[in-house]
N, C-alpha and C positions, 0 to 999 in steps of 0.2 A: 424550375421550381424543384425543391427537394421533396415536397409532399404533394400527392395527387389531389385534384379538386374534390373527388368523391370522399376522400379521407377527411379533408377539412370540413366539408359539408356535414358529414356524420358527427364530427366533434361539435360543430356549431349547434346542431339540433339538440345534442345531449346537454349543452351548457345553457340552454334557454331557461328562463325562470328566475326565481328569487336570487338576489345577490348578497343576502345577509349571512351567508355561511360559505365555507370552503366548498367549491364545486370542482368535480373531476370528470373527465371524459376519456374514453379509450376507444381506439379504432385501429384496424390492421394497417400496416405500412410496409413498404419494401425499402425504405430509406436506410442507408448504411450508417450505423451509429458513429463511426469514426469520421465519415464525411460530414455529418451534422456537427460534430465537435469542431472540425476544421473550419466550417462555415461560420459557426457561432462565435468562435474565439475572437474574431475581430469586431463583433457586434455587441458583445456582452462582457461585463466584468466578472461574471461568475459562471464558468463552464467546468464540468467535471466528467471525466471519461474513465471507464473501467472495462477491461476484458479479462475475466478470470480464466485460469487454465481449465476449469470445469466446462467452459463453453458459454457461460453467461456473459453478455456484453451489453453495456448501456452507456448512454450519454445523458447528462442532465444539464439544463440551461436555466439560469435564474433560480429564484427561491420563492415558492409559494408559502412555504412553512419551514421554520428553522428552529431546532432545539440546540441549546448550548449548555455545557456543564464544565466545571473545573474542580480540581482538588482530588484527593485520594479516593473519594467516593463518586467520581464523575459518572462512571458507567451505571452504578446503582441509581443515581439521580435521573439519568436518561431513561432507564427502565421504568422508574416510577412515573415519570412525566408521560411516557408512551401510553400508559393506560388511559389518559384523559384526552388523547388526540381525537379529533373528529374522524369519522369514518371515511376511508378512501377505497377505491376499487381494488379487488384482489390482484389485478394486474399491475398496479402501481408499484414503484420501487423508490425507496429512500436511499440516499447516498451518505456514507459515513466516513469521517476522517478524524484522526486524533494524534496528538503529539506523544513523544516518548515519555516526557516528564508529566506528572499529574497536574502541574500548574501551567503547563503550556509553554510555548516559546517566549523568550524574554528579550531577544535582540530585535533591532530594527529590520534586519534582513527578512525576518519571518512575519512582518506586519500583515495582518489580515488572517493569519492562521491561528486559530484558538486552541484551547486544550482538548475539547471534544465537541464535534459538531455533527448534527444529523439534518439533512436537507431533503425536503420534498420539492423537486424542481418544478418550475412552471411548465417546462417542456422536457419530456423524457422520451427517448427511443430505447426500447428494450428488445433484445434478441436472446431468447432462452428456450427451455424445454416447452414452455407454454405458448410459444409462438413469437411473432415479430410485430410489435405494436408501437403506436404513438400514444402517449398519455399527456393530457393537458390538465393542469391544476391551477385554479383561479382563486386567489385569496378572497375572503369576505370583503365586500365593498369594492372590489377591483373591477375594472372594465373588461368584460369578456371580448368585446370587439377589438380592443387594442392588442390583446394577445393573439387572436386569430389573424389579425392583419400582419403581425410579426411573423407568424408561421408562414403565411402566404408569401412574404417577401424573401424568405430564406432560399437561396439559390445554391446549386451544387458548386463546391470550391474548385472543381476541375481535377485534372490528374495530379497525383502526388509529385511535388517538386523535389528535385535533387537538393541535398543539404547544401546551404550556402556556407562557403568557407572563406576565411581570411587569416591574416597573421594573428597569432594569439600569444598571450603570456600566461604563465602558470605559477601559482603561489600556494604552497602547502601550509596549512594551519592545523596543528602545529607542524613544524618542520619534521622531516623524517627522523632526524637525530633526537629531537625533543620527544617525539612519540615513542621511539624505541627506548629512551630513558625511562619514560613512564611505564612501559611494559616491564622493564627490569625491576622497577619499584613494585609493580603488581606481583611479579613472581616471588619477590622477597616476602611480601605480605602473605601470600598463599602458603609459602613454606613455613612461615611462622604460625599458621593456623588461623589467620584473620578471616578467611573465607576460602571456598574451594575453587571458584571460577569467577572471573570478572570480564566483561566485554568493554574494550576501549575503542573509541571511534576517533577518526581524524577526518579532515576535510581538505579539498583541493579547489582553489578558485581559478577558473579559466576565464580570461577576458579576451574577447575577439574584436575584430573590426566591424562585424555585422551584427544586427539585431538577431537574437536567437528566438525563433518562434516555436514554442513548445509543442503545439498540436501539429505542426508540420514535421516535427521530429518523430512523433509517435508512430506513424506508419513504418518508418525505417527501424525504429526500436522494436516494433512487433515482428517485423520480418527477420531481424537478427536474433530474436529471443522467442521462438515460437511456442515454447513450453512454459513460459513465465506468465505471471500476472502483470498485465500492462496497465498503467494508470497515468492520468493527468488531472491535476486539480488546480484550476486558475482562480485566483482571487485578486481583483484589481490588476495591477501591472506585474504581479508575481505568479509564477506557475511552477508547480512541482510535478516532475515527470519521472517515471521509473519503470523497471522491468524486474519485479521481485520473483525470486524462485520459491518463496516460502509462504505457505498458508498458515496463518495463526489459528483460525478456527472456522469451521463451517457447520451450519445446522440446517437440516431438512427434515421437517416433521419431528419424529422422535429419535433421529440419528444425529450424532455429533462426530465430526472428523477434525483431525489436526495433522500437520505434516512438519514436525520439527527437523531442522537441518543444523548440524554442528559437526565440526571436523571437516577440513577442506584441504584441497591440493589443486595445483594447476593442471592444465591440459598438456598433453604431449604433442610434439610436432608431427608424429606419425601414429597410425592406429596401434602398432605394437607398443610404442613408448607410452601412448595414452592409456592403453590397457594395463601396462606395468605400473604406472602411477596410481591408477585406480585400485589395483590389487594391493599395492603398498599401503594405500590409505585404509583399506579394509582390514589390513593386518596390523595397523599402528595402534599400540596400546595407549599412547598419548591421545590420539584422536578418538579411539573407542571410548576411553574414559570420559573425555569431554562430552561426547555425544550422549553417553549414558546419564550424565548429570542432567541434561536437558530433558531427555525422554522420561526419566524417573520423576522429575518435578511435574511435568505436564500430566503424566499418568496419575500421579497422586492427586492432583487438583481435580481432574476429571472424574476420578473414581468416586468422589464424594457426591456426584450428581448423576451417576450412571448405575445401571443394574448389570451391565455386561460391557466390558472394555477389552478390545482386542489390541494387544501391544506385541508386535513381532519381537522375537528373542534377539535377532541380529539385524543391523541396519542394511540397507541396500545403497547403491550409488545413484546419485542424482547429478546429471551433467548439464552444465550451461556452457555457453561458448568459450569462456575463459577459466572456469572453475568447476571442479567436481566436489560434491559434498556427500557426507554420510547422511542418509535420509531414513526416517521411520514413518510409515503411514499408520496412524492411530485412528480407530473407529469404535464407537460405543453406542449403546441404547440409553437414552435419558430416562431417569426414574420418574420425573414429573415434567410438566411444561416449564421450560426454561427459555427465557428470551436470549437472543444472540448477545445483547449487551451484557447480560449476566455472565455468560461464558467468557466474553472478552475481558471483563473485569476480574474474573477468576484467574485467567492465564497471564495477562499482560502486567509487567514485562517478563517474558519467559527468560530462562537462563541463556537462551540463544542470543539475546540482545542486551541483557542486564547482567546476570550472574547469579550465583548461589553461595550461601544463603542470600536471599533477595535484599534484605535491609542492609546488610554489611557491604554487599557488592555495590549497591546504589550509592551508599555513603562514600565509597572510594571513588566512584565515577564523579560525583560532585566535587570531590577534593582535587582530582588530578587531571580530568579530561580537558578542560579549558576551552571547549566549544559549546555553542548552543545547538543541540541536535535538531531542535524543532520537531518536525514530523518524521524526520529520518528515524527509523526503527520504532516509530509508532505504527499506525495502521490506516489502510484505506479499504473500503468495501461497500457492500450494499445490504439492505434489510427489507423484507417484505412487510406488509401490514400486519402479518401474524407472527412476526418475530423470527422468521427464518432468514438466512442470509450467509454471507461469507465475508471474511476479513483477511486480507493479505498483510503481512508485515511490510512496511514501506522501506524496502532495501533497493540497492543498485539504482540510486536516484540522483537527480540534480534539481536544485532550486534555481530557477531562471528569472533574471530581472534585466531587461534591456539587452545589453551585449555581454552580460556576465552570468556565468554558471558556477554554482557551488556544488561540488560533488562530495558524497559522503561514503565512507566505508569503515567497517569495524571488525575486530577479531576477538574471539574468545581466548582468554589467557588462563592457563592452568600451570601447575607446578613445573611441568617439563617444557614450558614454552621457551623458545629462543628468540630474543628480540628481533634480530635481523631477519629470521624466517617469518615472523609475524608481520613485519613491515612489508616483505615481499608479497605475502598473502593479501594484504590490503591493496597492493598495486594490481593484482589479478582482478580483484573485485571492482576496482575503479576503472579498469581498462575498457569494458564495453561502452560506458557512457563517455569516457574520455576520447575513445576512438571515433565515436559518432560525432563529437563536436570538433575534432581536429584533423581527421583524415578523410580525403576524398575517396 
């Protein structure tokens, strides 16, 4: 069993009584959230996992309550609807996911992934500053005994299995040449004054001989990317997994944080070469300018809801296994109570994933990009009953269906961008997920 008899007995006692309303129960547990995700992924069509770099880790199974919204005001709609939700325990956590585009994914490959979704899972295991707990949520009118029986039947999935490999084929959409041509078009538009920066994305489809099991890949992804935000979101037969380096926004009480990344370079084969590449990145006027566009935009948007905002004058380096980025840690004090959704709506899409000015850059993306980003460069995170939470930008990810994985990467394009260099940079960003799928 994954959960102790005493834990289940405590939950059963708390759930006794009327079934005409949403009921929740909380009890301590030692169950590992990732083990629960691995066990549940073969039993349920809806499993969601998240491990933030801050230390918060949770898995959610099923949906006792779900909010959805679409359109340019989707986050404001969610914040409004939040106020009418039934009460849930302070220890409960909702899981949040949303697409890059306000109207959500449009292609068949993203079936089941909407524009913006908030889920209170039926079964949640949370590990955070407040402790380690199991939360059950039973919708009004639902059978408590059935959920408790499901929890009793869940067994440990065993040791993490090695990644299963087979022969594979790779197909880039658009091709590298086509994408580089689009980058050249973007550079021309920037130099003509149409906008200052735009982010263009591309995808790579990997087809293998074996079924790709997303939640079996997550332990390997977490081990290879220890400082990233690790996530998995399964809906039906599709699963999005990733290891994002970038926090869109976090809120804890009256404090707001953001960690924009923009301006990137590869890693060196030796410590000395790696250090030299990092120093060159810090000294690059092109990358410093691109980074400043992102930081200035986020700082401006947050300054309107904060009384004190700390924005470092110069960026630092943030390193991942294949890429190093210019990084700025922003923190501020909120002027009033602001829900996490309102902060997300204020910031998304940042110039790190869209461009600036926002409207002009997004119009160019619609015109030339040619792929459905879906949830790539959208966000995945969690929110508490009181509106605190964190959202990571959904980067370094793959959408998995059967034996096929679609990987995504994008780059910020500015006036000094060189198409061939930008193409190489997307390859660095694709490499961690690509290597996981193709190399023993």
